[in-house]
N, C-alpha and C positions, 0 to 999 in steps of 0.2 A: 504494500500500500504506500502511495506517495502523495505529497501535497497536491500535485497537479490533478490526480484522479479525483480527489475530494473537491477541488475547485470546480472541475467539470461537472461533477454530480450536483453540487449545490446550484450551479448556474442553470443547468437543465431544469431542475425542479422550480427554480424561481422564474425562468423565462417560459417554461411550458413546452418547448420543442427543442429538438437537437439543432435545427437550423438556426433558430434565434440565439441559442447558446453559442454556436460557432461564430456568429456575428459579434456577439459581445466579447468573446475571448479572442477575436481576430485570428481565427484558425479555420480549418476546413471541417465540414460536417463529418467527413470520414475520420478525421483525427479525433473528434468528439466521440464518435461511435467506438473507435478503438480503445479510448481511455475507459469508457464505461464497461466494455467487454472485458478488459484486463482486470478492472476492479471487481466485477461480478465473478470472474473466474477465480481470482485470488480468494474471495470470500466464500465462494461455493454456493451462492444464492442470488436470485434476481433482486435487483433494487428498484427497477423501473418497469412499468407496464407501458408498452408502446401501442398506440392505436391511431385511428384516423384523425383524432383531434389533439394529437401531441403525445407527450410522455408524462405519466403520473407516477409518483412513488408507490411501491408496494408497502404493506404494513411494516416489513423489515426496513424498507427504504426510508420510511418516515422516522423510524428510531435512529437509523444510521445517520440521517440528515442532522439530527440534533447534535450528535457527537462530532460529526464532521464540521459543523459550524463552530463548535467550541474550539476545535483544533485550529481552524483558520483564524478565529479571533485571537487565540493565544499566539499564533505565528505573527499576526499583525502587531501585537503588543511587544513581542521580542524584537521585531524590526524597528518599532518605535524607540525602544530603549537603546538599541544599538546606534540608531541615527541620532538620538539625543546625545549620546556619549560622543559621537563624532562631530557634533555641532551642526548637523544638517537639518535640524528642526528649529526654525527661527534663525536669527542672524542675518547677515547680508553678504553679498558678493558684488564688488564694484569693479567693472571692467573698462579699460580704456583701449581704443583701437583706432588706427587710421581708417579712412573712409572705405576703401575698396574691400578690405578684410571684414569690416563691420557689415558691409552690404552683402558680400557673397560667401563668406566663411562662417560667420558667427550665427546667423539666424537659425539654421537647423540644429546646431548644438544647443543654443539657448532654449529652443522649444523642448528638446529632450530633457535638458537639465531641469527646466521649470515643471515639466510633467512628473519627473522622478522626485524632485525636492520642492514641492509647491510652497513650503513655508519659508524658504530662503528668499529674502528680498534682493532681487537682482537689478542692477542699474548698468547702463552702457553709455559711455561718453565718447563721442567722435573727436579725435585730436590728431594733429600732425605727429609723426613719430617722436620728434623732440619733445612735444607736449605730453605724450604718453610717458616718456622717461621722467619728465619733471613732475608729473602727477604721481608717479611711483615714489620718487624721492620725498615728496611732500606728504605722502600718506593719503592722497585723495582717491587713489584707486588701489586695488589689491593685486591686480595683474593687468598686463597690457599686451596687445598684439603689435609687433614692430618688425620691420625688415632686419635681418641679421647680416653681419654680426653686430653686437653692442659691446659696451665697455664691461670690464670685469666686475663692476658694482652690481651687475644684474646676473641672475641665474636664468638661463634660457633653454627652451626646448623647441626644436623644429616641428612645425605643424603642416607646412605646405610649401610648394615651389611654384613660382609664377613666371612664365616666360615673357620676356620683352618681345613685342611684335611691332612690325611696321604697319602703319595705317595709311592707306593711300586712296585718293579719290577715285571713284569709278569713272568719272569724266576723263576723257582722254584715252590714251592707248591702254589696252589690256596688258597686264603684267604676267609673267610666267609664275607658276605655282612656287618655283624655287628661285628666289631672288639672288642676284649677284651684286657685288659692290657697284659696278657700272650702272645697274638699274636704279640705284639710289643716289648716284653722284650728282645728278642734275635736279634733284628734288629740293625745294625750299621747305624747311621744316618748321612746324609749330612746336616749340619746346615747352615743357612743363616748368613752371616757375617754382620749383621745389629743389633746393640745392642737392639733396642726397640722391634723388632720382636722376636729375639732369647730369650731375657729375659722373654717375655710372655710365650714362649713355656717351658723354663726351670722351671718357677714358676708353670706352670700347672702340669708338671710331678711331681714336689716336693709336690704340694698340694695333689696329690693322691698317694704319697708314692712310686713313680716309679723312676727307675734309667734310665737316658738317656745316651746311649752309642754313642759317637761321633767319626766318622771316618774321616770326612773332614769338614772344615769350608770354605764356598765359598761366594764370593761377589755377583755374579749375579744369580738371581732366574732362568733364562733360563738355565744356566749351571747346576744348581742343578737338574732341571727336566731331562735334558739330561743324567746326571750321573745315576739317578734312572733308566731311560730307559735302560741303559747299564748294570744294575745289580750291580752297585758299592755301593749301599746302599739305605736306605729309607730316606724320608724327611717329614717334617711338614711345610706346607706353607699355607698362606691364599689362598683360591680357586682362586681369581682373579690373584694372583701372579703366580699361577701354569699354567694358560691358555697360549697357547693351550696345551692340554694334548696329548702327543704322544701315538702311538699305544702300546708301550711297558710298559706302566705305569698303575697300578691299583690305583683307587682313592677310599678312604674309609673315612667315618666320624670317629672321635676319639671316644674312649670308653666313655669319658665324654666330652660333647660339649665345644668348645672354639671358640670365634668369636672376630673379631675386628670391632669396630664401625668407620665408615668413615664419616668425617664431612667436612664442608666448614668453613673456618675461615677468619675473618678480624680483624684488630686491634680494640680493644674495644673503644678506645678514638678517633678514626678517623671517620669522617662522611663518609657515603657511597655515591658514585655517583649513579645516576639512573640506569646506565648500570650494576653496581654491584648488585643492588637490583633486577633488572629484571633477571639477570643470576641466582642468588640464588633461586629466585622463580621457575625458570624452573628446576633447579637441584632438588629441593624438590618435585616438581610435578612428577619427574621420567621420 
């Protein structure tokens, strides 16, 4: 006998049918049937009466249901005590992140975390990477998403890699799927007015002996993408920063690959709360 079988039994009796129980448990009707069959085989007696109008407990099933519910209630109490000890009932989790990671990486993890730990008060602040670092130093956030590497005052874990891509207007000649440096040599670029990102691009061009022709320097990545779509120039951005890609923009990998590593950071000398540890684990799992 296991907890899952008892959960299936109580759900079927509460919902009235195997199919409704499967929906509640987010599984298949066949899996529900297998669980009940295994439980009845182990106990050596039928627990449910199946009929046209659903499933009803047998007299034994009614008695087993009471004990099963007590077991499930006790399990919930055990989980409560464990989570209380871990600090995951109540408390807070303050996250800082740069925009593209906050937009594309964090939401699914936040949803899972809030579902699993609904009593933790979670907040998210969008900041530039340098702002995330400063917020960590000042204790305004507990953890932050930043491009790596960072200084040794932070403890970091890699959570994603983000390719730099060339964004080119669809107006004009069609470009090959695989770009060469000559394909980019005559382009006027709209650069990102963010020193950390722009310096990486400039250094990459210099490393390969290329000249970067700059037409505009713009603060917002969404503005850059819109300008490319209107044929005002090309751009080099991390792929996440470029999303969503509008219809008028071609996306190509660079002739020589370039990527940024995205990590989660905490202050190296500050102990983590259980909520921080749990969230970092979810982030690293993807």
